[in-house]
NUMAR-980787 format. One record per atom (N, C-alpha, C): residue number from 1; residue in one letter; atom name; x, y, z. Coordinates in pm, 1 decimal. Example, Ala and Ser with C-alpha at 12.3 -4.5 7.8 and 13.67 -1.06 7.14 Angstrom:
2
   k r  a       c1       c2       c3
   1 A  N   1319.0   -569.0    780.0
   1 A CA   1230.0   -450.0    780.0
   1 A  C   1320.0   -330.0    780.0
   2 S  N   1285.0   -225.0    708.0
   2 S CA   1367.0   -106.0    714.0
   2 S  C   1290.0      3.0    787.0
***
This chain:
118
   k r  a       c1       c2       c3
   1 M  N     94.5   -138.0      9.8
   1 M CA     -9.9    -26.7     12.6
   1 M  C    113.5    145.4     -3.1
   2 A  N     55.1    201.6    -63.9
   2 A CA    115.8    327.9   -117.0
   2 A  C     89.8    427.4     21.1
   3 T  N    191.5    509.3     50.4
   3 T CA    158.4    602.7    151.4
   3 T  C    234.0    715.5    123.8
   4 L  N    182.9    821.7    181.3
   4 L CA    284.1    993.1    181.5
   4 L  C    360.7    977.6    325.8
   5 A  N    275.2    897.2    428.8
   5 A CA    333.1    921.3    569.3
   5 A  C    476.7    962.8    582.6
   6 P  N    510.3    856.7    548.0
   6 P CA    681.2    883.9    607.9
   6 P  C    771.0   1018.5    510.0
   7 K  N    678.5   1057.8    390.8
   7 K CA    754.9   1178.2    342.6
   7 K  C    686.4   1299.4    408.1
   8 V  N    597.3   1303.7    463.1
   8 V CA    502.6   1421.9    559.0
   8 V  C    587.3   1424.7    647.2
   9 L  N    643.7   1326.8    719.2
   9 L CA    681.8   1313.1    877.8
   9 L  C    784.7   1360.0    890.3
  10 A  N    893.8   1332.4    736.4
  10 A CA   1026.6   1366.9    723.1
  10 A  C   1045.7   1517.6    693.9
  11 S  N    938.6   1567.7    642.0
  11 S CA    905.9   1742.8    649.8
  11 S  C    866.8   1806.8    749.2
  12 K  N    955.5   1883.6    827.2
  12 K CA    886.5   1957.5    925.9
  12 K  C    754.6   2039.9    883.9
  13 S  N    795.3   2140.4    811.9
  13 S CA    714.9   2242.5    770.1
  13 S  C    616.0   2169.0    699.6
  14 L  N    595.7   2052.6    662.7
  14 L CA    531.3   2007.3    578.2
  14 L  C    373.5   1908.0    721.9
  15 A  N    481.5   1863.4    806.5
  15 A CA    427.2   1795.4    912.3
  15 A  C    347.0   1881.0    978.6
  16 A  N    368.6   2052.6   1017.9
  16 A CA    306.5   2118.4   1070.4
  16 A  C    192.9   2168.7   1039.6
  17 W  N    193.4   2176.3    901.1
  17 W CA     82.3   2245.1    800.0
  17 W  C    -34.4   2126.1    805.0
  18 I  N     -9.0   1999.5    796.6
  18 I CA   -116.6   1886.6    784.6
  18 I  C   -132.8   1856.0    896.9
  19 A  N    -72.6   1875.8    999.3
  19 A CA   -119.2   1813.9   1114.4
  19 A  C   -268.7   1847.0   1218.2
  20 P  N   -302.7   1957.3   1206.4
  20 P CA   -418.7   2032.8   1222.9
  20 P  C   -516.9   1988.1   1192.8
  21 V  N   -495.1   1998.7   1023.5
  21 V CA   -620.9   1915.9    937.1
  21 V  C   -631.6   1749.3    962.0
  22 A  N   -515.0   1697.7    987.9
  22 A CA   -536.6   1584.3   1043.0
  22 A  C   -615.6   1560.0   1146.4
  23 H  N   -566.5   1649.5   1274.9
  23 H CA   -639.6   1621.9   1388.5
  23 H  C   -793.4   1690.1   1373.0
  24 W  N   -822.6   1809.9   1283.0
  24 W CA   -963.1   1828.3   1272.7
  24 W  C  -1058.5   1711.9   1199.2
  25 Y  N  -1000.6   1630.4   1105.0
  25 Y CA  -1051.7   1518.2   1048.8
  25 Y  C  -1075.9   1399.8   1147.5
  26 T  N  -1014.7   1361.8   1255.5
  26 T CA  -1049.9   1258.9   1335.9
  26 T  C  -1114.7   1316.1   1425.0
  27 N  N  -1106.7   1416.6   1449.6
  27 N CA  -1217.9   1506.3   1537.4
  27 N  C  -1378.6   1485.3   1467.5
  28 L  N  -1366.2   1512.1   1353.4
  28 L CA  -1474.0   1490.5   1225.6
  28 L  C  -1542.3   1368.5   1273.9
  29 A  N  -1482.8   1269.7   1241.2
  29 A CA  -1492.7   1115.9   1250.1
  29 A  C  -1595.5   1084.7   1373.5
  30 G  N  -1554.4   1129.2   1519.8
  30 G CA  -1649.2   1148.2   1603.9
  30 G  C  -1672.0    990.2   1677.0
  31 Y  N  -1554.6    883.2   1645.2
  31 Y CA  -1580.8    801.2   1716.8
  31 Y  C  -1484.2    803.0   1834.5
  32 R  N  -1423.1    884.9   1857.7
  32 R CA  -1362.5    935.6   1967.1
  32 R  C  -1502.9    964.6   2111.4
  33 K  N  -1568.5   1029.5   2053.7
  33 K CA  -1671.6   1088.9   2137.7
  33 K  C  -1766.4    935.1   2186.7
  34 Y  N  -1761.2    855.8   2130.0
  34 Y CA  -1828.9    694.1   2228.4
  34 Y  C  -1706.0    616.6   2256.8
  35 G  N  -1598.5    664.9   2270.7
  35 G CA  -1474.3    588.4   2333.3
  35 G  C  -1409.2    471.4   2274.8
  36 L  N  -1420.6    488.2   2149.0
  36 L CA  -1379.9    413.8   2069.6
  36 L  C  -1221.0    421.8   2049.4
  37 K  N  -1131.6    351.9   1971.6
  37 K CA  -1015.6    369.8   1905.6
  37 K  C   -994.5    334.6   1767.8
  38 Y  N   -917.1    389.9   1728.5
  38 Y CA   -954.6    428.0   1571.0
  38 Y  C   -918.6    273.1   1504.1
  39 D  N   -869.0    152.9   1566.2
  39 D CA   -840.7     49.9   1532.1
  39 D  C   -979.9    -61.3   1571.9
  40 D  N  -1048.7     -9.2   1651.7
  40 D CA  -1229.5    -36.4   1699.3
  40 D  C  -1266.0    -73.8   1568.2
  41 L  N  -1255.3     54.4   1481.5
  41 L CA  -1347.0     56.5   1352.4
  41 L  C  -1305.0    -13.3   1238.6
  42 V  N  -1153.2   -128.7   1259.4
  42 V CA  -1135.7   -182.2   1157.9
  42 V  C  -1177.3   -283.0   1111.1
  43 I  N  -1253.8   -317.2    994.4
  43 I CA  -1380.6   -457.8    949.3
  43 I  C  -1307.7   -583.8   1020.9
  44 E  N  -1303.6   -656.7   1100.0
  44 E CA  -1307.5   -771.7   1146.3
  44 E  C  -1275.0   -901.1   1029.7
  45 E  N  -1274.5   -878.1    955.6
  45 E CA  -1217.9   -981.6    801.6
  45 E  C  -1115.0  -1058.3    852.2
  46 T  N   -996.6  -1003.0    944.5
  46 T CA   -881.8  -1099.9    939.0
  46 T  C   -931.6  -1143.2   1131.0
  47 E  N   -971.6  -1253.2   1119.4
  47 E CA  -1025.9  -1310.8   1262.1
  47 E  C   -874.9  -1342.5   1332.4
  48 D  N   -795.6  -1368.2   1275.4
  48 D CA   -693.6  -1391.1   1303.0
  48 D  C   -600.2  -1342.5   1412.0
  49 A  N   -619.1  -1194.9   1337.4
  49 A CA   -544.9  -1085.2   1416.8
  49 A  C   -607.2  -1056.3   1526.1
  50 L  N   -804.8  -1096.3   1571.3
  50 L CA   -806.9  -1034.4   1672.6
  50 L  C   -771.6  -1185.7   1775.5
  51 G  N   -771.6  -1258.2   1720.3
  51 G CA   -746.1  -1388.2   1815.1
  51 G  C   -583.8  -1364.2   1894.5
  52 R  N   -483.8  -1284.7   1816.0
  52 R CA   -359.3  -1272.4   1897.2
  52 R  C   -352.9  -1138.8   1975.9
  53 L  N   -444.4  -1107.6   2011.2
  53 L CA   -504.6  -1001.9   2075.6
  53 L  C   -456.4  -1080.1   2195.3
  54 T  N   -414.6  -1025.6   2334.3
  54 T CA   -390.5  -1066.5   2482.5
  54 T  C   -535.1  -1058.1   2548.6
  55 P  N   -578.0  -1141.5   2638.6
  55 P CA   -702.3  -1124.7   2689.4
  55 P  C   -770.4  -1016.8   2746.9
  56 R  N   -676.4   -922.8   2810.3
  56 R CA   -679.9   -777.6   2846.4
  56 R  C   -698.9   -700.7   2698.8
  57 E  N   -676.0   -692.6   2615.4
  57 E CA   -725.0   -607.6   2539.7
  57 E  C   -819.8   -650.2   2418.5
  58 R  N   -820.0   -799.5   2434.8
  58 R CA   -981.4   -839.1   2401.7
  58 R  C  -1085.8   -818.9   2475.7
  59 F  N  -1078.6   -803.1   2570.2
  59 F CA  -1176.6   -740.2   2710.5
  59 F  C  -1177.8   -582.8   2702.5
  60 D  N  -1129.1   -548.1   2681.6
  60 D CA  -1099.9   -369.0   2627.8
  60 D  C  -1168.6   -341.1   2513.7
  61 R  N  -1158.3   -388.0   2436.5
  61 R CA  -1224.7   -366.6   2286.3
  61 R  C  -1366.1   -417.0   2298.3
  62 A  N  -1385.0   -521.6   2367.5
  62 A CA  -1530.5   -552.6   2393.1
  62 A  C  -1591.3   -443.7   2438.9
  63 Y  N  -1566.2   -448.1   2573.0
  63 Y CA  -1616.1   -342.1   2653.6
  63 Y  C  -1644.5   -177.3   2586.1
  64 R  N  -1525.8   -135.2   2551.5
  64 R CA  -1547.7    -13.4   2441.3
  64 R  C  -1654.9    -12.5   2295.9
  65 M  N  -1673.9   -153.8   2266.7
  65 M CA  -1777.1   -160.5   2154.8
  65 M  C  -1899.0   -175.4   2232.7
  66 K  N  -1949.4   -251.3   2314.6
  66 K CA  -2075.0   -234.2   2379.6
  66 K  C  -2103.7    -89.8   2481.1
  67 R  N  -1967.8    -25.5   2516.7
  67 R CA  -2032.5     92.7   2560.8
  67 R  C  -2069.3    176.0   2426.9
  68 A  N  -1970.7    190.2   2317.2
  68 A CA  -2022.2    260.8   2232.8
  68 A  C  -2142.6    252.2   2148.6
  69 S  N  -2194.8     95.3   2147.1
  69 S CA  -2310.3     71.8   2131.9
  69 S  C  -2446.9    124.1   2172.9
  70 Q  N  -2416.4    142.1   2286.7
  70 Q CA  -2497.5    184.7   2418.0
  70 Q  C  -2539.1    347.1   2391.2
  71 A  N  -2431.6    409.2   2378.9
  71 A CA  -2433.2    547.9   2373.3
  71 A  C  -2511.8    563.1   2199.4
  72 S  N  -2477.4    492.3   2120.9
  72 S CA  -2522.9    498.9   1977.8
  72 S  C  -2666.3    456.7   1999.9
  73 V  N  -2732.2    352.3   2048.1
  73 V CA  -2877.5    315.9   2036.4
  73 V  C  -2957.5    471.3   2178.8
  74 L  N  -2932.7    523.8   2242.8
  74 L CA  -2912.5    629.1   2319.6
  74 L  C  -2921.1    763.3   2249.3
  75 H  N  -2834.7    758.9   2126.0
  75 H CA  -2852.5    900.7   2045.6
  75 H  C  -2781.6    990.6   2119.5
  76 A  N  -2652.8    974.3   2231.9
  76 A CA  -2637.1   1038.8   2298.4
  76 A  C  -2457.4   1012.2   2336.1
  77 P  N  -2353.6   1107.4   2267.8
  77 P CA  -2235.8   1059.4   2295.1
  77 P  C  -2214.6   1062.4   2463.2
  78 L  N  -2072.9    991.6   2453.1
  78 L CA  -2094.6    995.9   2666.9
  78 L  C  -1979.0   1094.2   2671.3
  79 E  N  -1967.1   1108.4   2806.4
  79 E CA  -1952.0   1260.4   2880.6
  79 E  C  -1851.5   1285.6   2811.4
  80 K  N  -1742.4   1419.4   2801.6
  80 K CA  -1644.4   1454.4   2764.5
  80 K  C  -1534.6   1371.1   2833.4
  81 A  N  -1533.0   1379.5   2969.3
  81 A CA  -1426.2   1273.4   3053.3
  81 A  C  -1407.4   1150.3   2990.1
  82 D  N  -1492.9   1088.1   2911.9
  82 D CA  -1487.4    982.8   2884.8
  82 D  C  -1459.5    954.5   2745.7
  83 W  N  -1452.5   1042.5   2666.3
  83 W CA  -1401.3   1035.3   2534.6
  83 W  C  -1280.7   1006.9   2507.0
  84 T  N  -1241.8    927.8   2429.2
  84 T CA  -1101.8    871.7   2397.5
  84 T  C  -1012.2    971.7   2393.1
  85 K  N   -895.6   1022.1   2470.6
  85 K CA   -811.2   1122.7   2467.1
  85 K  C   -702.7   1075.2   2321.5
  86 P  N   -678.7   1153.2   2282.9
  86 P CA   -566.1   1092.1   2104.1
  86 P  C   -439.5   1028.7   2144.7
  87 Q  N   -403.6   1078.5   2277.4
  87 Q CA   -265.9   1032.0   2335.9
  87 Q  C   -284.9    868.7   2380.3
  88 E  N   -434.1    819.4   2374.6
  88 E CA   -478.9    722.0   2424.5
  88 E  C   -523.9    618.0   2294.6
  89 D  N   -521.7    704.9   2180.9
  89 D CA   -556.9    625.9   2065.4
  89 D  C   -443.9    584.7   1992.6
  90 V  N   -434.7    440.8   2019.5
  90 V CA   -305.0    373.1   1973.9
  90 V  C   -291.2    288.9   1846.9
  91 R  N   -252.2    225.1   1786.8
  91 R CA   -242.0    150.5   1693.5
  91 R  C   -230.1      1.0   1746.3
  92 Y  N   -346.5    -33.6   1818.7
  92 Y CA   -272.9   -142.1   1886.3
  92 Y  C   -336.3   -282.0   1785.3
  93 L  N   -411.6   -299.5   1689.9
  93 L CA   -418.6   -400.5   1612.0
  93 L  C   -336.7   -406.8   1524.7
  94 R  N   -302.3   -303.0   1468.3
  94 R CA   -207.7   -306.4   1315.2
  94 R  C    -84.4   -383.0   1268.3
  95 P  N    -26.1   -405.0   1404.6
  95 P CA    105.4   -484.3   1434.7
  95 P  C     47.7   -646.0   1368.8
  96 H  N    -32.2   -716.9   1426.7
  96 H CA   -156.1   -812.2   1433.2
  96 H  C   -189.5   -829.2   1270.4
  97 I  N   -232.3   -736.9   1242.1
  97 I CA   -282.3   -729.6   1088.3
  97 I  C   -174.1   -760.9   1020.7
  98 A  N    -76.7   -651.3   1031.9
  98 A CA     46.6   -647.1    960.5
  98 A  C    138.1   -861.4    935.8
  99 E  N    124.2   -876.0   1062.9
  99 E CA    172.7  -1033.8   1077.2
  99 E  C     77.0  -1113.6   1001.5
 100 V  N    -31.7  -1108.3   1007.3
 100 V CA   -134.4  -1189.5    939.9
 100 V  C    -84.3  -1209.1    809.9
 101 E  N   -106.1  -1082.5    719.0
 101 E CA    -65.6  -1053.0    598.0
 101 E  C     38.7  -1099.5    550.5
 102 K  N    110.6  -1084.9    611.9
 102 K CA    289.3  -1164.7    594.2
 102 K  C    271.4  -1303.6    593.1
 103 E  N    208.0  -1348.8    669.7
 103 E CA    176.0  -1521.0    695.2
 103 E  C     85.9  -1565.0    578.5
 104 N  N     20.6  -1488.7    506.7
 104 N CA   -111.3  -1484.3    416.6
 104 N  C    -11.2  -1526.8    266.0
 105 A  N     57.8  -1400.4    301.4
 105 A CA    130.4  -1394.4    164.8
 105 A  C    245.0  -1513.6    147.8
 106 E  N    296.7  -1536.7    248.7
 106 E CA    383.1  -1649.0    263.7
 106 E  C    298.8  -1807.1    229.6
 107 R  N    176.3  -1799.6    323.8
 107 R CA    130.9  -1899.9    264.5
 107 R  C     62.3  -1948.3    109.0
 108 T  N     41.2  -1793.2     45.6
 108 T CA    -17.4  -1793.5    -90.3
 108 T  C    103.3  -1852.7   -186.7
 109 M  N    258.2  -1799.6   -155.1
 109 M CA    370.5  -1803.0   -233.7
 109 M  C    392.1  -2007.0   -224.4
 110 W  N    399.7  -2023.9   -107.3
 110 W CA    390.1  -2119.2   -117.6
 110 W  C    276.7  -2238.2   -183.5
 111 D  N    209.0  -2207.0   -100.1
 111 D CA     65.8  -2298.5   -240.3
 111 D  C     77.4  -2249.0   -396.4
 112 T  N    154.9  -2174.6   -433.9
 112 T CA    142.0  -2183.0   -586.0
 112 T  C    266.4  -2146.9   -610.5
 113 A  N    360.8  -2279.5   -530.7
 113 A CA    522.6  -2248.4   -568.0
 113 A  C    528.4  -2334.4   -725.2
 114 L  N    579.0  -2373.3   -790.8
 114 L CA    577.7  -2452.4   -918.6
 114 L  C    694.6  -2546.7   -843.8
 115 V  N    655.0  -2665.3   -872.4
 115 V CA    723.8  -2795.9   -799.3
 115 V  C    792.0  -2861.6   -960.3
 116 T  N    933.2  -2871.2   -984.7
 116 T CA    942.6  -2920.9  -1086.7
 116 T  C   1044.4  -3078.5  -1059.9
 117 R  N   1011.4  -3144.2  -1156.3
 117 R CA   1112.0  -3261.8  -1156.2
 117 R  C   1210.5  -3268.3  -1188.4
 118 K  N   1358.2  -3274.0  -1133.6
 118 K CA   1461.6  -3325.9  -1203.8
 118 K  C   1550.3  -3462.5  -1287.4
***
């Protein structure tokens, strides 16, 4: 997947210009109002990645999802003190997803390997 993030982060002036826009866009998404983290929104198409979470991470994820669902049903975001803070919004699932994707690519490579007799 192509990304411009390393180039943006390498340039201090460009990062300083884009950071406020990125923060504005993240706040506009609104998931933090419901106590969710960004990786809570990742589609669960890679069940293997979720299975690699620690029991504590799994519990925390389920709790955040249930609390957000309840707040959504009530049509009221959480109290401001309960919103996810930017420093708490870390990518906890991304390393596991990358690991699963790497394993799947390796499995595909081995499954499609051409075997010839000598």
